[in-house]
Backbone as XML, in Angstrom:
<?xml version="1.0"?>
<chain id="A" units="angstrom">
  <residue number="1" name="MET">
    <atom name="N" x="-0.994" y="-53.477" z="-59.521"/>
    <atom name="CA" x="-0.383" y="-52.258" z="-59.784"/>
    <atom name="C" x="1.001" y="-52.172" z="-58.933"/>
  </residue>
  <residue number="2" name="GLU">
    <atom name="N" x="2.043" y="-51.814" z="-59.498"/>
    <atom name="CA" x="3.330" y="-51.786" z="-58.933"/>
    <atom name="C" x="3.447" y="-50.419" z="-58.320"/>
  </residue>
  <residue number="3" name="VAL">
    <atom name="N" x="3.782" y="-50.260" z="-57.107"/>
    <atom name="CA" x="4.088" y="-48.914" z="-56.563"/>
    <atom name="C" x="5.524" y="-48.800" z="-56.121"/>
  </residue>
  <residue number="4" name="VAL">
    <atom name="N" x="6.197" y="-47.771" z="-56.602"/>
    <atom name="CA" x="7.514" y="-47.477" z="-56.214"/>
    <atom name="C" x="7.689" y="-46.665" z="-54.987"/>
  </residue>
  <residue number="5" name="ILE">
    <atom name="N" x="8.180" y="-47.369" z="-53.901"/>
    <atom name="CA" x="8.275" y="-46.756" z="-52.535"/>
    <atom name="C" x="9.741" y="-46.156" z="-52.487"/>
  </residue>
  <residue number="6" name="GLU">
    <atom name="N" x="9.759" y="-45.054" z="-51.899"/>
    <atom name="CA" x="11.125" y="-44.328" z="-51.567"/>
    <atom name="C" x="11.026" y="-44.217" z="-50.080"/>
  </residue>
  <residue number="7" name="HIS">
    <atom name="N" x="12.333" y="-44.237" z="-49.564"/>
    <atom name="CA" x="12.545" y="-43.966" z="-48.164"/>
    <atom name="C" x="13.411" y="-42.699" z="-47.912"/>
  </residue>
  <residue number="8" name="ALA">
    <atom name="N" x="12.826" y="-41.708" z="-47.236"/>
    <atom name="CA" x="13.529" y="-40.582" z="-46.795"/>
    <atom name="C" x="13.768" y="-40.654" z="-45.390"/>
  </residue>
  <residue number="9" name="ALA">
    <atom name="N" x="14.978" y="-41.393" z="-45.052"/>
    <atom name="CA" x="15.242" y="-41.647" z="-43.670"/>
    <atom name="C" x="15.393" y="-40.453" z="-42.867"/>
  </residue>
  <residue number="10" name="ALA">
    <atom name="N" x="16.123" y="-39.501" z="-43.320"/>
    <atom name="CA" x="16.301" y="-38.226" z="-42.545"/>
    <atom name="C" x="14.991" y="-37.518" z="-42.227"/>
  </residue>
  <residue number="11" name="ALA">
    <atom name="N" x="13.924" y="-37.743" z="-42.965"/>
    <atom name="CA" x="12.566" y="-37.135" z="-42.816"/>
    <atom name="C" x="11.719" y="-38.116" z="-42.009"/>
  </residue>
  <residue number="12" name="GLY">
    <atom name="N" x="12.200" y="-39.304" z="-41.877"/>
    <atom name="CA" x="11.269" y="-40.384" z="-41.164"/>
    <atom name="C" x="10.188" y="-40.727" z="-41.915"/>
  </residue>
  <residue number="13" name="ARG">
    <atom name="N" x="10.288" y="-40.928" z="-43.246"/>
    <atom name="CA" x="9.034" y="-40.988" z="-44.142"/>
    <atom name="C" x="9.362" y="-41.998" z="-45.251"/>
  </residue>
  <residue number="14" name="PHE">
    <atom name="N" x="8.422" y="-42.901" z="-45.656"/>
    <atom name="CA" x="8.307" y="-43.628" z="-46.774"/>
    <atom name="C" x="7.267" y="-42.929" z="-47.611"/>
  </residue>
  <residue number="15" name="PHE">
    <atom name="N" x="7.493" y="-42.921" z="-48.945"/>
    <atom name="CA" x="6.566" y="-42.271" z="-49.773"/>
    <atom name="C" x="6.493" y="-42.830" z="-51.149"/>
  </residue>
  <residue number="16" name="ALA">
    <atom name="N" x="5.494" y="-42.562" z="-51.931"/>
    <atom name="CA" x="5.215" y="-42.872" z="-53.278"/>
    <atom name="C" x="4.434" y="-41.894" z="-53.946"/>
  </residue>
  <residue number="17" name="GLN">
    <atom name="N" x="4.733" y="-41.622" z="-55.312"/>
    <atom name="CA" x="3.927" y="-40.777" z="-56.152"/>
    <atom name="C" x="3.044" y="-41.666" z="-57.004"/>
  </residue>
  <residue number="18" name="VAL">
    <atom name="N" x="1.743" y="-41.495" z="-56.945"/>
    <atom name="CA" x="0.872" y="-42.395" z="-57.715"/>
    <atom name="C" x="-0.111" y="-41.489" z="-58.448"/>
  </residue>
  <residue number="19" name="ASN">
    <atom name="N" x="-0.100" y="-41.476" z="-59.684"/>
    <atom name="CA" x="-1.010" y="-40.692" z="-60.544"/>
    <atom name="C" x="-0.953" y="-39.149" z="-60.143"/>
  </residue>
  <residue number="20" name="GLY">
    <atom name="N" x="0.218" y="-38.635" z="-59.714"/>
    <atom name="CA" x="0.468" y="-37.300" z="-59.377"/>
    <atom name="C" x="0.075" y="-36.952" z="-57.915"/>
  </residue>
  <residue number="21" name="TYR">
    <atom name="N" x="-0.262" y="-37.960" z="-57.076"/>
    <atom name="CA" x="-0.548" y="-37.780" z="-55.694"/>
    <atom name="C" x="0.552" y="-38.309" z="-54.864"/>
  </residue>
  <residue number="22" name="GLN">
    <atom name="N" x="0.847" y="-37.641" z="-53.766"/>
    <atom name="CA" x="1.781" y="-38.252" z="-52.810"/>
    <atom name="C" x="1.112" y="-39.079" z="-51.679"/>
  </residue>
  <residue number="23" name="CYS">
    <atom name="N" x="1.703" y="-40.196" z="-51.496"/>
    <atom name="CA" x="1.218" y="-41.007" z="-50.405"/>
    <atom name="C" x="2.364" y="-41.180" z="-49.411"/>
  </residue>
  <residue number="24" name="VAL">
    <atom name="N" x="2.068" y="-41.243" z="-48.147"/>
    <atom name="CA" x="3.141" y="-41.259" z="-47.125"/>
    <atom name="C" x="2.890" y="-42.161" z="-45.941"/>
  </residue>
  <residue number="25" name="LEU">
    <atom name="N" x="3.970" y="-42.633" z="-45.386"/>
    <atom name="CA" x="3.971" y="-43.264" z="-44.148"/>
    <atom name="C" x="5.113" y="-42.567" z="-43.328"/>
  </residue>
  <residue number="26" name="ASP">
    <atom name="N" x="4.700" y="-41.911" z="-42.133"/>
    <atom name="CA" x="5.617" y="-41.156" z="-41.399"/>
    <atom name="C" x="5.917" y="-42.015" z="-40.053"/>
  </residue>
  <residue number="27" name="TYR">
    <atom name="N" x="7.071" y="-41.924" z="-39.668"/>
    <atom name="CA" x="7.609" y="-42.603" z="-38.511"/>
    <atom name="C" x="8.598" y="-41.817" z="-37.656"/>
  </residue>
  <residue number="28" name="ARG">
    <atom name="N" x="8.640" y="-42.130" z="-36.371"/>
    <atom name="CA" x="9.769" y="-41.685" z="-35.527"/>
    <atom name="C" x="10.622" y="-42.819" z="-35.127"/>
  </residue>
  <residue number="29" name="LEU">
    <atom name="N" x="11.866" y="-42.532" z="-35.117"/>
    <atom name="CA" x="12.858" y="-43.579" z="-34.786"/>
    <atom name="C" x="13.555" y="-43.199" z="-33.480"/>
  </residue>
  <residue number="30" name="THR">
    <atom name="N" x="13.363" y="-44.015" z="-32.438"/>
    <atom name="CA" x="13.996" y="-43.754" z="-31.184"/>
    <atom name="C" x="14.780" y="-44.966" z="-30.798"/>
  </residue>
  <residue number="31" name="GLY">
    <atom name="N" x="16.039" y="-44.870" z="-30.895"/>
    <atom name="CA" x="16.943" y="-45.989" z="-30.630"/>
    <atom name="C" x="16.689" y="-47.102" z="-31.629"/>
  </residue>
  <residue number="32" name="ASP">
    <atom name="N" x="16.230" y="-48.149" z="-31.195"/>
    <atom name="CA" x="15.891" y="-49.338" z="-32.154"/>
    <atom name="C" x="14.382" y="-49.472" z="-32.226"/>
  </residue>
  <residue number="33" name="ARG">
    <atom name="N" x="13.613" y="-48.467" z="-32.084"/>
    <atom name="CA" x="12.110" y="-48.529" z="-32.106"/>
    <atom name="C" x="11.595" y="-47.516" z="-33.146"/>
  </residue>
  <residue number="34" name="MET">
    <atom name="N" x="10.953" y="-48.210" z="-34.081"/>
    <atom name="CA" x="10.169" y="-47.283" z="-35.336"/>
    <atom name="C" x="8.789" y="-47.140" z="-34.728"/>
  </residue>
  <residue number="35" name="SER">
    <atom name="N" x="8.318" y="-45.876" z="-34.472"/>
    <atom name="CA" x="6.923" y="-45.687" z="-34.200"/>
    <atom name="C" x="6.291" y="-45.183" z="-35.389"/>
  </residue>
  <residue number="36" name="ILE">
    <atom name="N" x="5.324" y="-45.960" z="-36.030"/>
    <atom name="CA" x="4.675" y="-45.549" z="-37.224"/>
    <atom name="C" x="3.505" y="-44.660" z="-36.751"/>
  </residue>
  <residue number="37" name="VAL">
    <atom name="N" x="3.493" y="-43.215" z="-37.120"/>
    <atom name="CA" x="2.608" y="-42.337" z="-36.614"/>
    <atom name="C" x="1.557" y="-41.877" z="-37.470"/>
  </residue>
  <residue number="38" name="HIS">
    <atom name="N" x="1.762" y="-42.109" z="-38.750"/>
    <atom name="CA" x="0.810" y="-41.606" z="-39.729"/>
    <atom name="C" x="0.901" y="-42.392" z="-41.108"/>
  </residue>
  <residue number="39" name="THR">
    <atom name="N" x="-0.182" y="-42.766" z="-41.717"/>
    <atom name="CA" x="-0.179" y="-43.334" z="-43.077"/>
    <atom name="C" x="-1.303" y="-42.645" z="-43.846"/>
  </residue>
  <residue number="40" name="TRP">
    <atom name="N" x="-1.016" y="-42.189" z="-44.967"/>
    <atom name="CA" x="-2.046" y="-41.306" z="-45.671"/>
    <atom name="C" x="-1.941" y="-41.546" z="-47.224"/>
  </residue>
  <residue number="41" name="VAL">
    <atom name="N" x="-3.108" y="-41.878" z="-47.751"/>
    <atom name="CA" x="-3.277" y="-42.001" z="-49.262"/>
    <atom name="C" x="-4.425" y="-41.301" z="-49.597"/>
  </residue>
  <residue number="42" name="PRO">
    <atom name="N" x="-4.308" y="-40.313" z="-50.596"/>
    <atom name="CA" x="-5.479" y="-39.574" z="-50.904"/>
    <atom name="C" x="-6.735" y="-40.417" z="-51.257"/>
  </residue>
  <residue number="43" name="ALA">
    <atom name="N" x="-7.919" y="-39.912" z="-51.002"/>
    <atom name="CA" x="-9.138" y="-40.701" z="-51.377"/>
    <atom name="C" x="-9.240" y="-40.961" z="-52.734"/>
  </residue>
  <residue number="44" name="GLN">
    <atom name="N" x="-8.658" y="-40.085" z="-53.624"/>
    <atom name="CA" x="-8.844" y="-40.394" z="-55.145"/>
    <atom name="C" x="-8.199" y="-41.552" z="-55.749"/>
  </residue>
  <residue number="45" name="ILE">
    <atom name="N" x="-7.302" y="-41.974" z="-54.874"/>
    <atom name="CA" x="-6.436" y="-43.159" z="-55.287"/>
    <atom name="C" x="-6.419" y="-44.289" z="-54.241"/>
  </residue>
  <residue number="46" name="GLY">
    <atom name="N" x="-7.313" y="-44.224" z="-53.394"/>
    <atom name="CA" x="-7.511" y="-45.244" z="-52.274"/>
    <atom name="C" x="-8.029" y="-46.570" z="-52.805"/>
  </residue>
  <residue number="47" name="GLY">
    <atom name="N" x="-7.865" y="-47.509" z="-51.932"/>
    <atom name="CA" x="-8.405" y="-48.876" z="-52.291"/>
    <atom name="C" x="-7.433" y="-49.696" z="-53.277"/>
  </residue>
  <residue number="48" name="ARG">
    <atom name="N" x="-6.305" y="-49.174" z="-53.485"/>
    <atom name="CA" x="-5.363" y="-49.932" z="-54.465"/>
    <atom name="C" x="-4.266" y="-50.625" z="-53.772"/>
  </residue>
  <residue number="49" name="GLY">
    <atom name="N" x="-4.297" y="-50.686" z="-52.447"/>
    <atom name="CA" x="-3.113" y="-51.375" z="-51.747"/>
    <atom name="C" x="-1.983" y="-50.512" z="-51.559"/>
  </residue>
  <residue number="50" name="ILE">
    <atom name="N" x="-2.062" y="-49.143" z="-51.745"/>
    <atom name="CA" x="-0.885" y="-48.284" z="-51.661"/>
    <atom name="C" x="-0.382" y="-48.267" z="-50.231"/>
  </residue>
  <residue number="51" name="ALA">
    <atom name="N" x="-1.314" y="-48.081" z="-49.202"/>
    <atom name="CA" x="-1.079" y="-47.961" z="-47.810"/>
    <atom name="C" x="-0.345" y="-49.270" z="-47.345"/>
  </residue>
  <residue number="52" name="ALA">
    <atom name="N" x="-0.835" y="-50.346" z="-47.810"/>
    <atom name="CA" x="-0.244" y="-51.728" z="-47.511"/>
    <atom name="C" x="1.153" y="-51.761" z="-48.067"/>
  </residue>
  <residue number="53" name="SER">
    <atom name="N" x="1.396" y="-51.220" z="-49.292"/>
    <atom name="CA" x="2.758" y="-51.191" z="-49.792"/>
    <atom name="C" x="3.701" y="-50.389" z="-49.052"/>
  </residue>
  <residue number="54" name="LEU">
    <atom name="N" x="3.226" y="-49.234" z="-48.536"/>
    <atom name="CA" x="4.024" y="-48.389" z="-47.748"/>
    <atom name="C" x="4.375" y="-48.995" z="-46.412"/>
  </residue>
  <residue number="55" name="THR">
    <atom name="N" x="3.418" y="-49.715" z="-45.800"/>
    <atom name="CA" x="3.575" y="-50.341" z="-44.576"/>
    <atom name="C" x="4.557" y="-51.439" z="-44.626"/>
  </residue>
  <residue number="56" name="ARG">
    <atom name="N" x="4.419" y="-52.201" z="-45.731"/>
    <atom name="CA" x="5.343" y="-53.383" z="-46.022"/>
    <atom name="C" x="6.762" y="-52.964" z="-46.213"/>
  </residue>
  <residue number="57" name="ALA">
    <atom name="N" x="6.918" y="-51.791" z="-46.855"/>
    <atom name="CA" x="8.254" y="-51.241" z="-46.944"/>
    <atom name="C" x="8.812" y="-50.778" z="-45.676"/>
  </residue>
  <residue number="58" name="ALA">
    <atom name="N" x="8.007" y="-50.213" z="-44.800"/>
    <atom name="CA" x="8.554" y="-49.880" z="-43.472"/>
    <atom name="C" x="8.901" y="-50.939" z="-42.571"/>
  </residue>
  <residue number="59" name="VAL">
    <atom name="N" x="7.954" y="-52.168" z="-42.699"/>
    <atom name="CA" x="8.310" y="-53.416" z="-41.963"/>
    <atom name="C" x="9.502" y="-53.993" z="-42.424"/>
  </residue>
  <residue number="60" name="ASP">
    <atom name="N" x="9.801" y="-54.083" z="-43.767"/>
    <atom name="CA" x="11.064" y="-54.703" z="-44.304"/>
    <atom name="C" x="12.178" y="-53.868" z="-43.873"/>
  </residue>
  <residue number="61" name="ALA">
    <atom name="N" x="12.058" y="-52.491" z="-43.803"/>
    <atom name="CA" x="13.320" y="-51.825" z="-43.434"/>
    <atom name="C" x="13.475" y="-51.978" z="-41.916"/>
  </residue>
  <residue number="62" name="ALA">
    <atom name="N" x="12.449" y="-52.120" z="-41.172"/>
    <atom name="CA" x="12.671" y="-52.310" z="-39.742"/>
    <atom name="C" x="13.306" y="-53.670" z="-39.412"/>
  </residue>
  <residue number="63" name="ARG">
    <atom name="N" x="12.710" y="-54.740" z="-40.118"/>
    <atom name="CA" x="13.401" y="-55.989" z="-40.002"/>
    <atom name="C" x="14.864" y="-56.025" z="-40.228"/>
  </residue>
  <residue number="64" name="THR">
    <atom name="N" x="15.070" y="-55.411" z="-41.551"/>
    <atom name="CA" x="16.651" y="-55.338" z="-41.909"/>
    <atom name="C" x="17.536" y="-54.618" z="-40.916"/>
  </residue>
  <residue number="65" name="ALA">
    <atom name="N" x="17.011" y="-53.580" z="-40.375"/>
    <atom name="CA" x="17.788" y="-52.812" z="-39.454"/>
    <atom name="C" x="17.762" y="-53.324" z="-38.077"/>
  </residue>
  <residue number="66" name="GLY">
    <atom name="N" x="16.880" y="-54.307" z="-37.783"/>
    <atom name="CA" x="16.784" y="-54.979" z="-36.332"/>
    <atom name="C" x="15.906" y="-54.068" z="-35.389"/>
  </residue>
  <residue number="67" name="TRP">
    <atom name="N" x="15.075" y="-53.323" z="-35.985"/>
    <atom name="CA" x="14.214" y="-52.393" z="-35.146"/>
    <atom name="C" x="12.970" y="-53.148" z="-34.729"/>
  </residue>
  <residue number="68" name="LYS">
    <atom name="N" x="12.343" y="-52.699" z="-33.668"/>
    <atom name="CA" x="11.019" y="-53.132" z="-33.352"/>
    <atom name="C" x="10.086" y="-52.069" z="-33.829"/>
  </residue>
  <residue number="69" name="ILE">
    <atom name="N" x="8.821" y="-52.365" z="-33.851"/>
    <atom name="CA" x="7.719" y="-51.412" z="-34.454"/>
    <atom name="C" x="6.697" y="-51.166" z="-33.346"/>
  </residue>
  <residue number="70" name="GLU">
    <atom name="N" x="6.342" y="-49.946" z="-33.207"/>
    <atom name="CA" x="5.168" y="-49.512" z="-32.355"/>
    <atom name="C" x="4.208" y="-48.784" z="-33.362"/>
  </residue>
  <residue number="71" name="PRO">
    <atom name="N" x="3.153" y="-49.624" z="-33.732"/>
    <atom name="CA" x="2.153" y="-48.969" z="-34.685"/>
    <atom name="C" x="1.202" y="-48.055" z="-33.984"/>
  </residue>
  <residue number="72" name="LEU">
    <atom name="N" x="1.526" y="-46.761" z="-34.039"/>
    <atom name="CA" x="0.565" y="-45.703" z="-33.473"/>
    <atom name="C" x="-0.507" y="-45.453" z="-34.348"/>
  </residue>
  <residue number="73" name="CYS">
    <atom name="N" x="-0.395" y="-45.354" z="-35.566"/>
    <atom name="CA" x="-1.517" y="-45.015" z="-36.396"/>
    <atom name="C" x="-2.503" y="-46.226" z="-36.562"/>
  </residue>
  <residue number="74" name="SER">
    <atom name="N" x="-3.793" y="-45.882" z="-36.722"/>
    <atom name="CA" x="-4.773" y="-47.033" z="-36.792"/>
    <atom name="C" x="-4.635" y="-47.937" z="-38.030"/>
  </residue>
  <residue number="75" name="TYR">
    <atom name="N" x="-4.102" y="-47.403" z="-39.215"/>
    <atom name="CA" x="-4.016" y="-48.257" z="-40.403"/>
    <atom name="C" x="-2.858" y="-49.298" z="-40.011"/>
  </residue>
  <residue number="76" name="ALA">
    <atom name="N" x="-1.801" y="-48.870" z="-39.453"/>
    <atom name="CA" x="-0.572" y="-49.866" z="-39.269"/>
    <atom name="C" x="-0.939" y="-50.802" z="-38.161"/>
  </residue>
  <residue number="77" name="ARG">
    <atom name="N" x="-1.831" y="-50.563" z="-37.174"/>
    <atom name="CA" x="-2.336" y="-51.495" z="-36.153"/>
    <atom name="C" x="-3.267" y="-52.564" z="-36.893"/>
  </residue>
  <residue number="78" name="VAL">
    <atom name="N" x="-4.108" y="-52.128" z="-37.782"/>
    <atom name="CA" x="-4.938" y="-53.032" z="-38.512"/>
    <atom name="C" x="-4.004" y="-53.938" z="-39.491"/>
  </residue>
  <residue number="79" name="TRP">
    <atom name="N" x="-2.959" y="-53.329" z="-40.088"/>
    <atom name="CA" x="-2.163" y="-54.047" z="-40.954"/>
    <atom name="C" x="-1.434" y="-55.209" z="-40.121"/>
  </residue>
  <residue number="80" name="PHE">
    <atom name="N" x="-1.046" y="-54.924" z="-39.056"/>
    <atom name="CA" x="-0.407" y="-55.938" z="-38.218"/>
    <atom name="C" x="-1.366" y="-57.144" z="-37.723"/>
  </residue>
  <residue number="81" name="GLU">
    <atom name="N" x="-2.565" y="-56.689" z="-37.544"/>
    <atom name="CA" x="-3.712" y="-57.811" z="-37.269"/>
    <atom name="C" x="-3.938" y="-58.693" z="-38.517"/>
  </residue>
  <residue number="82" name="ARG">
    <atom name="N" x="-3.828" y="-58.112" z="-39.634"/>
    <atom name="CA" x="-3.900" y="-58.790" z="-40.898"/>
    <atom name="C" x="-2.718" y="-59.590" z="-41.230"/>
  </residue>
  <residue number="83" name="HIS">
    <atom name="N" x="-1.508" y="-59.384" z="-40.672"/>
    <atom name="CA" x="-0.363" y="-60.060" z="-41.064"/>
    <atom name="C" x="0.330" y="-60.473" z="-39.778"/>
  </residue>
  <residue number="84" name="PRO">
    <atom name="N" x="-0.276" y="-61.597" z="-39.212"/>
    <atom name="CA" x="0.327" y="-61.956" z="-37.914"/>
    <atom name="C" x="1.851" y="-62.465" z="-38.063"/>
  </residue>
  <residue number="85" name="GLU">
    <atom name="N" x="2.200" y="-62.833" z="-39.233"/>
    <atom name="CA" x="3.566" y="-63.247" z="-39.452"/>
    <atom name="C" x="4.758" y="-62.172" z="-39.066"/>
  </residue>
  <residue number="86" name="HIS">
    <atom name="N" x="4.261" y="-60.976" z="-38.995"/>
    <atom name="CA" x="5.153" y="-59.916" z="-38.633"/>
    <atom name="C" x="5.105" y="-59.365" z="-37.258"/>
  </residue>
  <residue number="87" name="ARG">
    <atom name="N" x="4.336" y="-60.063" z="-36.399"/>
    <atom name="CA" x="3.952" y="-59.659" z="-35.114"/>
    <atom name="C" x="5.201" y="-59.635" z="-34.149"/>
  </residue>
  <residue number="88" name="ASP">
    <atom name="N" x="6.278" y="-60.390" z="-34.604"/>
    <atom name="CA" x="7.457" y="-60.487" z="-33.896"/>
    <atom name="C" x="8.201" y="-59.200" z="-33.784"/>
  </residue>
  <residue number="89" name="LEU">
    <atom name="N" x="7.883" y="-58.440" z="-34.683"/>
    <atom name="CA" x="8.540" y="-56.996" z="-34.691"/>
    <atom name="C" x="7.796" y="-55.978" z="-33.677"/>
  </residue>
  <residue number="90" name="LEU">
    <atom name="N" x="6.703" y="-56.292" z="-33.214"/>
    <atom name="CA" x="5.945" y="-55.380" z="-32.355"/>
    <atom name="C" x="6.614" y="-55.143" z="-31.100"/>
  </residue>
  <residue number="91" name="THR">
    <atom name="N" x="6.567" y="-53.886" z="-30.640"/>
    <atom name="CA" x="6.946" y="-53.676" z="-29.202"/>
    <atom name="C" x="6.013" y="-53.997" z="-28.228"/>
  </residue>
</chain>
């Protein structure tokens, strides 16, 4: 399933509309540090890799911008454990 991720930089949010549900990853940007504070996918559409797609979009944006990442939300911490190739971005 292809998920179209949008980035609302002014709001500190990556989001996607999937089957009428809004899925989000919220972050705070302080200098060159992106703190991922919340990832949420409604239970009705969970288990489809949407949270992973949101996190990947945030990681790609951070890498492009030269930011480090502080994964404060539990999902983001687990994602980095599963993707050690991106640990160089961690603060």
